N, C-alpha and C positions, 0 to 999 in steps of 0.2 A: 947745845950752840946752834943757833938757828945757820944753816946755810944763805950764804948771799944768793939770792936768785936774779940779778940784775942781767948777768950774761944771758941766761936763758929769755929774760924779755928781750933784749938785743937778739938776742938768733929768732926770736920768731917775729918782730918786725924786719929783721931782714930777710930772711926767708923770704914772708908774707909779700915784701914790695918786688923781692926779683921773681918771683911766682906771677905777680900779676904783670910784669913785663911781658915775661914768656907768653901768659894768654893771650894780651893783646898784638903780641908779633904773630900769634897763631893763623889766626883767620888770612892774613897776609902772605903763608908762606907754602910750598907745595914738597911733595918729594920727600927727600932725607931730612929736609930742616923742619918740615913739619912732625914728621917722626921723632926727632930729637927735640922739640919743642914740646910734643905730647907728653916725655918720658919727664922733661925739665918741670911742666907745671906741676905733676903728678908729686914727683919728689919734694918739690919747694915747698907745695902748698902741705903735703902729710907734713912735711920736716916742722914747718910755721908749728902746725895743731900740736905735733907732740912738742915742742918747746914750750909753746904757752901754757902746755897743761901743765910741763917741770912749774914753769914759774906761776903758775896760779892754783895748782892743786898738790904738790910734790910729785916728786921721783916716782914714789911707788903706785900712785893713781896713773902718773902718764904710761908709766909699764902697762899697768894692766888693761888702760884705753886702749893703746896699739895692739895689745895681744887680741882682746876682744873684737876691735874691728879689724885689723889687717889681717891678725890670724884668724877669725872667725868668718871674714870676708874670703879669704882664701881656699880655707875649708868647703864652704858652699858651694865655691867655684869647682872645686875639685868633685865633688859630687855632683853639683849641675851636670859638669862635662860628662861624668860618666854613666850619668841614669837618666838627665832629663827633668829630675826634680830640684828643684820646684822652679825652676824659671823655665821650661820647655829644653827641647833639643836644641844645642847649640856648637859651635865651634870655633876655636881660635883660629884666624887666617896662620898658614904656615910663612914664616917671615914676616908678619903684619906690623913691623915696626916698634913692639912693644917690650924688646928686649928677652933676656933670659927665660926660659919657659921649664915648669916642671910638672910632668903629666898632660902636656898639653895645654897649660894656663901659667900664663905670662906672670912672673914675682912681682911686676908691678902692678897690677891688679889690687895686691894687697894694701898697698900705700894708698889705693885710689880708696878703698873703702873708708879710709882714716878721713882721708881728705872729705869725703863726703856725712862721714857720721860725726864727725868732732863738731865741726862747726852747727849743724842740725842739733845736735844733744844741746849745745850751748843756747842756741836759738829758743828751744823748747821749754828749758832751765829758766831763761829770762822771761819766757812769757808766762809759765805756770807755777815756776818756782819748783820746789824740790819735792811736789807732790806726786802720786803715782799714775797721773794725768799725763807727766812729762813725757812717760811712754809712749802713748799712742801718736802726741804732738812732735814728737822728736822723729817717731818712726815715719808720719807721714812726709816731713819735712825731708828726709834722706829720699824715701822711696820716688817721692816728686821729683826729686832730682833725677832719676833715670829718665825722663821724659824728656830731657836734654840730651842726656848721656847716650843711649842706645841710638837713635835714631845718628848721630853724630860718627859716632864708631862706625855705624853700619855703612853710614856713607864713605867712611873713609878707607872702607873696606878691613878694618881691624879683626871682626868677626861675623858669622853669618847665622842664619835658622834654618833648621833643616824644613821646619813646616811654620810659617811664618802666618795661619789664620787659627782663629780669626782675630784682626787687628784693629787699631782705635780708628775710627773714621778718617780718611785723608792721611794716615802716617802707614803705610804699609812696609813690610819687611820684618815686624816685629808684633811676635804673637803677645796677646792679653795677659797669658800666660805668664810671659817676662815681668810685670809689673806686680801682677800678685805675687811671686816668686818672690819678688824684693819687698813687700811691706812683709812678708811673713820673716825674711831673714830682719828687716829691719827692728822688728816687734823682741827679737829673739836679740840682738845687737844692745837695743836701749832698754831692756829689760834687765840686762846684765850691768847695764851702766848704771842704771838706777838704785842695783842692789848694791855698787861700791860704791855710790856716791855719798861721800862722809863731808861734803863744805859746807860750812856753816854761812847763813848771811848770803850775799850778793858776791861772787868772785868778779873779778875784772876781766870781764868778758869781751871788752870791746872789740878785740881783735878776730874771734871768731865770728862774732855778729857781723861785723864786717864783710868777712868771706862769705858769710851767709847768704847776706842782701846783696853783694857783689856777683856770686855766681846766679843769683833768681835774677837780678835785673840785667846784669851785663852779659849774662849767655844768651838771654832774651834778645837782647841789641845784637850780638854777634850772628847770632843764628837768623835774623831776622834781615839784617842788610848786609851780611859779607857771606854767610856761609850756604845761600839759598835754601834755608829749611823754616819757612815761614811758619807752617802747621805745628812744628815743634816748639818754636819760639811762641807760641801762643798756647799749647798744653803746659809748658812747663812754667812761663809765666801764671797761669792760672794755679797749674799745682802746686807749685811752690810758696804762692802768693797766700793761698790758705793759711801757711805760718808767717810769711813774710808781712802782710798788710797788717794784724792786730800786731806783730811784733813791732814796727814801724811807729805805730801808733802809741803802743804802751812806750815807748821810748819817749816817742814827744810829749810826750806828760810825766816822766819821769820827777819824783821828787829831787829838789835842788835845782831846778832850772827854772830861776823865775822870769815869769813874761812881762810885758808892760800892762798886762789887764788883771796882774796879780798882785794883792798887797801882803808882804810878808809879814805876819803875826808873829810877835817875840813871845814868848808867853812867861808869864809873871810868878811862875815857880809860887805859886802859894802866896804872895805878900802882896799888899797893896800899894802903888806907889805913891809917894806923898804930894803935896801940891808943888807947882815949881819952884825953883830956887828964889826967883825973884819974889813970890808971894810970901817968903817965911821971915819972920822977923827973929 
């Protein structure tokens, strides 16, 4: 008996819409309200990703995806804050507005990795299919998201680095080792997701693809126009655009969407049509 997945579809759409509203309000907020919106955005978008995974790929795969992304992300953060590997030495700010902590790491960071990883994974799968090439493409999409995330969170005082050199030109405060560490963790995460991937055909991934494109383009606008972070806006726009531009191009050319300059040909299925009825005798 196949389970009705319509509630999961509805939950994913509702959570994504609420997350979108919270994220739009974020640049216009400050203080404790901004802290609350930060938590809301992460939980709502991560919830949308989990619900969509249930609806499109099943409960078991969704549970595995959340374990790999949220659990794996938290594990990387525990190791990172304790040893400085692989991101470099950093600490979360005490009472930084991210909620309860374990071993100095806010638990919210786990769902944040889900929110970043699942849309990047779906974007890569839509772009290159289920081949092993999905791993580096998804990893790049996820790691390049941090070109937005770290500058924004450091500017908000959520965490800080012990030694922020060398850094990207025009973007002080975050060492290059951080981005390299993100890429390493992202490669490991997406490799596991690839090993778990059993979906046949093309899943209905419109929602996570929209989340990926919204994060890519919407965050660039927010950084440039509202958060006074034009340099990170440029880096993130280009970094995520490595995946986003070909993804949008492929979606625009997706089969089944007829365009004015195209003539749809109907297959003859091996038979030759006869003359028009008016010429038959």
